[in-house]
GUMAR-85639 format. One record per residue (C-alpha): x, y, z; chain; residue number from 1. Coordinates in nm, 4 decimals, always signed. Layout:
BEGIN
<r px="X" py="Y" pz="Z" chain="A" resi="NUM"/>
...
***
This chain:
BEGIN
<r px="-0.0760" py="+1.9505" pz="-0.9494" chain="A" resi="1"/>
<r px="+0.1473" py="+1.6617" pz="-0.8430" chain="A" resi="2"/>
<r px="-0.0458" py="+1.6080" pz="-0.5228" chain="A" resi="3"/>
<r px="-0.3586" py="+1.5816" pz="-0.6941" chain="A" resi="4"/>
<r px="-0.2370" py="+1.3125" pz="-0.9323" chain="A" resi="5"/>
<r px="-0.0802" py="+1.1322" pz="-0.6417" chain="A" resi="6"/>
<r px="-0.4058" py="+1.1342" pz="-0.4268" chain="A" resi="7"/>
<r px="-0.5965" py="+1.0528" pz="-0.7355" chain="A" resi="8"/>
<r px="-0.3893" py="+0.7480" pz="-0.7887" chain="A" resi="9"/>
<r px="-0.3922" py="+0.6467" pz="-0.4286" chain="A" resi="10"/>
<r px="-0.7738" py="+0.6791" pz="-0.4181" chain="A" resi="11"/>
<r px="-0.8175" py="+0.4710" pz="-0.7439" chain="A" resi="12"/>
<r px="-0.5915" py="+0.1958" pz="-0.5914" chain="A" resi="13"/>
<r px="-0.8044" py="+0.1725" pz="-0.2789" chain="A" resi="14"/>
<r px="-1.1005" py="+0.1626" pz="-0.4758" chain="A" resi="15"/>
<r px="-0.9899" py="-0.0903" pz="-0.7119" chain="A" resi="16"/>
<r px="-0.8501" py="-0.3136" pz="-0.4211" chain="A" resi="17"/>
<r px="-1.1793" py="-0.2895" pz="-0.2417" chain="A" resi="18"/>
<r px="-1.3868" py="-0.3767" pz="-0.5623" chain="A" resi="19"/>
<r px="-1.1605" py="-0.6774" pz="-0.6436" chain="A" resi="20"/>
<r px="-1.1863" py="-0.7932" pz="-0.2743" chain="A" resi="21"/>
<r px="-1.5350" py="-0.7314" pz="-0.2303" chain="A" resi="22"/>
<r px="-1.7526" py="-1.0745" pz="-0.1592" chain="A" resi="23"/>
<r px="-1.4342" py="-1.2878" pz="-0.1832" chain="A" resi="24"/>
<r px="-1.2654" py="-1.5475" pz="+0.0518" chain="A" resi="25"/>
<r px="-1.0346" py="-1.4127" pz="+0.3217" chain="A" resi="26"/>
<r px="-0.7550" py="-1.5721" pz="+0.1312" chain="A" resi="27"/>
<r px="-0.8249" py="-1.3765" pz="-0.1949" chain="A" resi="28"/>
<r px="-0.8684" py="-1.0664" pz="+0.0302" chain="A" resi="29"/>
<r px="-0.5081" py="-1.0905" pz="+0.1605" chain="A" resi="30"/>
<r px="-0.3754" py="-1.1621" pz="-0.1908" chain="A" resi="31"/>
<r px="-0.5419" py="-0.8412" pz="-0.3336" chain="A" resi="32"/>
<r px="-0.4593" py="-0.5992" pz="-0.0531" chain="A" resi="33"/>
<r px="-0.1095" py="-0.7386" pz="-0.0339" chain="A" resi="34"/>
<r px="-0.0385" py="-0.6866" pz="-0.4191" chain="A" resi="35"/>
<r px="-0.2149" py="-0.3383" pz="-0.4045" chain="A" resi="36"/>
<r px="-0.0034" py="-0.2317" pz="-0.0858" chain="A" resi="37"/>
<r px="+0.3273" py="-0.3442" pz="-0.2520" chain="A" resi="38"/>
<r px="+0.2902" py="-0.1901" pz="-0.5800" chain="A" resi="39"/>
<r px="+0.0770" py="+0.1320" pz="-0.6208" chain="A" resi="40"/>
<r px="+0.0050" py="+0.2238" pz="-0.2561" chain="A" resi="41"/>
<r px="+0.3489" py="+0.1773" pz="-0.0797" chain="A" resi="42"/>
<r px="+0.5510" py="+0.4161" pz="-0.3001" chain="A" resi="43"/>
<r px="+0.3060" py="+0.6842" pz="-0.3255" chain="A" resi="44"/>
<r px="+0.2148" py="+0.6982" pz="+0.0552" chain="A" resi="45"/>
<r px="+0.5801" py="+0.7198" pz="+0.1311" chain="A" resi="46"/>
<r px="+0.6200" py="+1.0054" pz="-0.0972" chain="A" resi="47"/>
<r px="+0.3279" py="+1.1909" pz="+0.0399" chain="A" resi="48"/>
<r px="+0.4513" py="+1.1432" pz="+0.4031" chain="A" resi="49"/>
<r px="+0.8210" py="+1.2174" pz="+0.3285" chain="A" resi="50"/>
<r px="+0.7546" py="+1.5278" pz="+0.1233" chain="A" resi="51"/>
<r px="+0.4969" py="+1.6661" pz="+0.3753" chain="A" resi="52"/>
<r px="+0.7923" py="+1.6053" pz="+0.6382" chain="A" resi="53"/>
<r px="+1.0492" py="+1.7725" pz="+0.4236" chain="A" resi="54"/>
<r px="+0.8277" py="+2.0809" pz="+0.3803" chain="A" resi="55"/>
<r px="+0.7600" py="+2.0694" pz="+0.7457" chain="A" resi="56"/>
<r px="+1.1210" py="+2.0555" pz="+0.8610" chain="A" resi="57"/>
<r px="+1.2357" py="+2.2890" pz="+0.5464" chain="A" resi="58"/>
<r px="+1.4954" py="+1.9971" pz="+0.4470" chain="A" resi="59"/>
<r px="+1.4791" py="+1.8066" pz="+0.1289" chain="A" resi="60"/>
<r px="+1.7339" py="+1.5575" pz="+0.2734" chain="A" resi="61"/>
<r px="+1.5256" py="+1.4523" pz="+0.5605" chain="A" resi="62"/>
<r px="+1.2367" py="+1.3804" pz="+0.2978" chain="A" resi="63"/>
<r px="+1.4505" py="+1.1616" pz="+0.0786" chain="A" resi="64"/>
<r px="+1.5840" py="+0.9823" pz="+0.3986" chain="A" resi="65"/>
<r px="+1.2410" py="+0.9203" pz="+0.5246" chain="A" resi="66"/>
<r px="+1.1347" py="+0.8032" pz="+0.1594" chain="A" resi="67"/>
<r px="+1.4121" py="+0.5444" pz="+0.1769" chain="A" resi="68"/>
<r px="+1.2918" py="+0.4244" pz="+0.5113" chain="A" resi="69"/>
<r px="+0.9225" py="+0.4000" pz="+0.4438" chain="A" resi="70"/>
<r px="+0.9003" py="+0.2570" pz="+0.1035" chain="A" resi="71"/>
<r px="+1.0652" py="-0.0709" pz="+0.1903" chain="A" resi="72"/>
<r px="+0.8866" py="-0.0683" pz="+0.5330" chain="A" resi="73"/>
<r px="+0.5566" py="-0.0476" pz="+0.3631" chain="A" resi="74"/>
<r px="+0.6391" py="-0.2973" pz="+0.0906" chain="A" resi="75"/>
<r px="+0.7460" py="-0.5572" pz="+0.3402" chain="A" resi="76"/>
<r px="+0.3966" py="-0.4972" pz="+0.5057" chain="A" resi="77"/>
<r px="+0.2227" py="-0.5692" pz="+0.1605" chain="A" resi="78"/>
<r px="+0.4635" py="-0.8865" pz="+0.1042" chain="A" resi="79"/>
<r px="+0.3407" py="-1.0223" pz="+0.4254" chain="A" resi="80"/>
<r px="-0.0118" py="-0.9549" pz="+0.3582" chain="A" resi="81"/>
<r px="+0.0572" py="-1.1141" pz="+0.0247" chain="A" resi="82"/>
<r px="+0.2241" py="-1.4271" pz="+0.1858" chain="A" resi="83"/>
<r px="-0.0429" py="-1.4683" pz="+0.4253" chain="A" resi="84"/>
<r px="-0.2934" py="-1.4915" pz="+0.1568" chain="A" resi="85"/>
<r px="-0.0799" py="-1.7414" pz="-0.0237" chain="A" resi="86"/>
<r px="-0.0070" py="-1.9771" pz="+0.2252" chain="A" resi="87"/>
<r px="-0.3424" py="-1.9668" pz="+0.4193" chain="A" resi="88"/>
<r px="-0.5540" py="-2.2663" pz="+0.4164" chain="A" resi="89"/>
<r px="-0.9178" py="-2.2101" pz="+0.3708" chain="A" resi="90"/>
<r px="-1.1640" py="-2.4178" pz="+0.5516" chain="A" resi="91"/>
<r px="-1.4181" py="-2.6131" pz="+0.3523" chain="A" resi="92"/>
<r px="-1.7556" py="-2.4740" pz="+0.3853" chain="A" resi="93"/>
<r px="-1.6574" py="-2.1074" pz="+0.4648" chain="A" resi="94"/>
<r px="-1.7233" py="-1.7927" pz="+0.2483" chain="A" resi="95"/>
***
């Protein structure tokens, strides 16, 4: 049941990010995707990957260790996307 809820939240986050960034400027797209990557997507995808790995190797500590590595790594990816969106200069006359 927990897997279904996590996949449902991840799916909703991807759909919401797509809807909020559809037909927007590239700057706005970076901001939206960076925010969604940092907040709802990063911890949940890290949890899914870590628990699948923990189940595969039959070691919960390996899963928690991987979770501690993946969550900040994906958060930094989202932060970079957000910062690109914040500091990017839009060209006049572009979409």
